[in-house]
N, C-alpha and C positions, 0 to 999 in steps of 0.2 A: 842484683845483689841479694844473697840469701841471708836471712836472719837466723842465727843459731839460738835455739831455745834449749832449756834444760832437758827436754825429752830427747833431743838429738844425742845426748850423752848417756842414755840409759839403754841397757839391754835387758829385756824381760824374758824370763825362761818359765816354762810351765811347771807346775808343781809335780806333774807326772814323772819328772826326771828323778825326784828325790829317792824313790825306792831303788833306783838303778845306779846311783852315784858310787856306791860301795864297790860294785862290780865293774864299773866303767874304767877303761884305761885312760891315761893322760891324753893320748891321741884322740880317743872318742870324746873326751870332754872339750878338747881344743876345737875339734870340728863342730861340735854342738854349739859352742859359744860363737864361733865364727859365723855359722850359718844363720843363727838367730840375729846376729848383729848386721849381717849382709844377706837378707833373704833373696836378693836377686842373683847372688853368686852361684857358681856351679862347683862341682866337686874338685875340678882341677884348680880353680881359684883358691878354694879353701885349703887344699893341700899345699899349694905354693906359699900362701900367706901364713900358714901355721907351721911350716917346716916339716910336714910329714909326707910320705910317699902317696901317690895317687891310690895305690892299692890299699894302704892303711886308711885313707880317707873314705874310700868306698866301703871298706869293712866297718868303719865307724858309722857311716850312714845306715848300713844294714843293721848294726847293733841298735841304733835309735829307732829305726823302723820296726824292728822286732819288739822293742819296748813300747811301741805304740805312740811314740812322740811325733813322728812324721806322718802317721797314718791318716789323721784327720784332714790335713791339707790335701793329701792325695785323693781322699774320698770326695772332697769338695770339687776338685778339678774334674774327676770322673763324672760326678753328678752334673756339672755344668756341661760337659761334653755330651752327656746323654740327653739333657734337656734341649740342647740346640738341634739334636737330630730329629725331633718331632716336627720341626718346621719344614714346610714344603715350599719349593719355589714355583711360582705360577707366572706364566707370561701374561702379557696384557690381553691377549685374546681370550684366555681362560677366565680372567677376572671380569 
């Protein structure tokens, strides 16, 4: 049984979006809100749930990536991938 807390009903958006709201389309805003509410979702899910085409959803993600909203998360993923590459595998004979 899951206990629902007030935080389960809140969607937090970064302040970095504020300068871009004026130039963002309705589809771009819908996709942004959906992806922040469902971080595990993919573009196809976001498109289906918001009623926009996959092409418009991809365009929306590109818009927010260009605005720097999604860049930080991607940089962290790349950094983690790079960090794990420095580890070597040793067999028991080498150790």
